[in-house]
C-alpha positions, 0 to 999 in steps of 0.5 A: 411348830416353827414361829412362821406367819400366821397367814402361812399356818393357815394356807401354806404354800396354795396358789389359791390363797396367796394373795390374801397374804399380802392383802387381808387383816382376817383369814378364814380358820381352817374347817373345824375349827370353830366348833358351837351349838344351839340354833344357828347350829341347828339350822346349818345341821337342818339344812344339811340333812334335809338338801345338802345329803340328798343324792337324788337332788344332786344327780337332778342338777346335774343332769341339766347339764346332759340335756340342753334344757335351758334352750326353751327359756333361756334360762338359769337350771345351769346355776343350781348345782354350782350354787348348792356345792359353794353351800355344801363346802361352807357347811361341810367345814363346819360340820365336819360330816363325812357323809356329806363328803362322800356326797360332794364326792359323788356328785362332783364325779357325776358332774365331771362326766356331763364334760364334752370334749372340747371342755364345755359344761353347759345347759345350752346348746351350741346353737344357742350358747354364749345368751341368756344364761348360760355364762353366769351357769358356767360360772357356777360350774367353776366357783362349785368345783373351786370350792371343792377343790378347797375340801377334798382330800384326794391328790388324784381327784383334786388334778382331774377337777384342776383340768376340768376347770381349765379345759371349761374355762378355756372353751369360754375364752375361745368365744369371749373377748374383744370384738376386734378379736372378732369374738362376742363381748362379754359384755354381749353374752346375755340377753339381761342386765346389760351383761351384768351377770355374764360379767360375774365370771370375774369371779372364778377366773381370778380364782382359777389364775390363783390355782393354775398361774396361767397368764391368759385367765388373769388377761381376761379379768384385765378385759373384764374389768375393762369393761366396766360390767355392763355395756350400759355403764361402767360399774366399776368406775361408779363405785370408784367416783362414789358419787351414785348410790348404786340404784342409781345406776343404768342396771340396779340388779342387786344379786348379779351386781354384787357378785360381779363387785365380788370379782374385783375385790378378787382381782383387787387382791391378785393385782393390787391396784388400789383403785378396785379397791376402794370401789369396792368398799365403797360400794359397799358401804353405799349399799348399806347406807342407801339399800340394806333394809332392817332385816339385813336385807336388799330389794323392795321393787323384785330383787333390784336395788331401789333406795330400799333402806326408804321403800322398806316403808312404803306401803304400797311395797308388799310385794315380791321384795327382799329375796333369800338370794340377795341377802345370801350374797350381801352376806358374802360380799361383807365376808369378803370385805371383813377378811379384807379389811379387819373392819367390825362395820363389815361384822356387824351387817351379817349378823343382821343378816343372819339372825333376821332374813337368813335365818327367818327364810329357812323352813323349819317346819318343812310347810309346803306352802311355796313348794315346799323347798327349804329356803323362803325366796322372798320376805315381809316387812311390813304387815305381810306373809311369808311363801309369797313366790318361788324366785327363780323356780324353774320345772325339771324332768318328771314333775321336778322342780327348784329355785334359786334362793333354795339353791343358794340359801346353803351357803347363808347358814355354811358362812356362819362357821366361816366368819364366827371366829377369825384369824389375826397376824396377832391374835384372834377375832371373834365375831360372832357370840355362839356357845362352843369353842374355837381352836386356833393359833398363836403368832408363835405358832402354838395353839389357842381354844376360847371357850364360850358360855351365852345363850347369846342373841337370847341373853347378852351375857359371855363368858370365854375362857382361854386355853394356852399350852404356855404363857403368851403375849397376844390380841384378842379381838372381841366384836363390840355391836354397834347397838350396844350403848351399854357394855362391861367388859372384865378380864380375870374380874378387871374392868376394861374401859374405852369400850366403843360401839361398833368398832373391836376391842383389842386386848393385847396382853399376855395370856395365860391358861383359864383366864376368863373374860365377861362381856355385857351387851345391852339388850334393851330394847330399842324403839326404831322410828323410820326417820333412822331410815330418812323417813318421816313418821308421818309418811310412814306411821310404823316404828320397830323395835330390836333387842339386840341384834333381833328384829322383834315382829309381830305374829298373828297367832300371838293375838290381835290385829297385826295390821291395827296401829298400836302405841306403845309405852316409850322412853324419851331415850327410845327405849322400851321396857319390854318384859319376857313372854311367860308362854307363846307356844311357839318356838323362838328366839325371844318372846317378850311383851311390848307395854301399850299406851291402855296398860296392855301389852303386844306380844313379839318374837324375834323375826325369823320365827315369826310367820312361818305357817306361811299363810294367812294365820301368822301374820306377821310384820317388822314395822308396827303399824303406830298411833 
């Protein structure tokens, strides 16, 4: 291969990704580059088999566009298809399952058959369109088609999809825009959240501009950004100034707001206006500080930003909290910022969400609680149960129903394969330590494979072998999690120093075929006190315990009263000498015994494995009552 910029190797001449070549630090590897096994891969295949290969489910979602089904309640059935298609595309990039590809192609053709003469694809009648969640649903139609376009191998179908998307978008542009032009303002095109949900169409409009080069789509994006996201306040300007936390904005709907900022990030990539890069990064860092809880989600008042980092310890907050839609959208925003900045801060945030809130939401037992959907909608933190309620539940024909979190969940599991390892212009960055292999490019245009042997996160020992066709000077970036205070890193037996938690180690050297890397991460169990979230232990007598990226939890099936306070033995430095549990009878990643001052112990398992009877039999707690 002739030497050229690595971004060109990855994205070629495709317009869709062209802006990223100028702005981003890390790049998505081609589909199939990351091959791994273990619990994360098992979960991805579980979701693929149970949900994404279900042809009847795809047909059900498409059928919503053959009627005016959302007229009656101004609902969001129109979002299901696009949300699940995005997840299917992420999943296909990981599994390369040809049966999944065939299912996606079939449902895309089915969807295109619903397009009306003027280009509209909507579940609303013309009498009530551009209200409720109509534009939100049309956004998801665009996104679903755009992500499918990235994996589509049929040139004629690609052309047909592109034409369909333009007609669909042009139909919106005819009606939405400045009131001075006789159009409906984007912030007025919804009855909810000050128009925040409608403004999130910003993301696919920018992506459509990238695909087509048609200026009208960029001009419409200009207009949306000028209007500021809502009719009650310009959230983009608020984020840029950075004086308010997002829970202090006039509208605080977490999922929809993060979707708008994903769009603003795409807008920055195209325009290069530095102000908007600052706004998105400010926003994400403020959310991380004020609203991300110990399990990697946000929202302790329904699905709202509400200073969740504090409110997660409020004993009165035990209801509809920690929505899976919020978890997945937070992960996607962090992935975008990881790509843009190359800052491992965002990879740390993703790992926290993946191993706790996300994995915990997957209905691996296929329990019929919560309507038996593949993903739970809300996750407990204080003593409580899973399966409390189905978020975004909507009935459809023939007694069928679905929910928003079930539709978006596959995007969360699927994104694991995209973020696990990424291309840097001078080498390769490893974000998640997974048993398996990564195949990437070298700066000289050659190929490199990194084979990893590990049981992480059950164990902190990670061994990697480099395979190269010829010796080459390049950089390997290894993420050192912020919680790893004792880290040992060796290359071919030689110890490297200056290892800083919460950063990448950049190992720049001439690599040779067969070089070995050994990384040992600090897997001591650490106590997390409320004070780390600016809450007094007197006001909130709880503690959490973490081992590596895993939050540990009590589960009633392991014995003992989950609500009863305990008094653990904790060293002065905040670490706990837990012992591996011999037998738990429960599927888990980690099980250990926490010593207590009365000479006994309390058994804990990883948060994602707890609560999986979805009722009081497995009552659970991440924040454990303390005496």
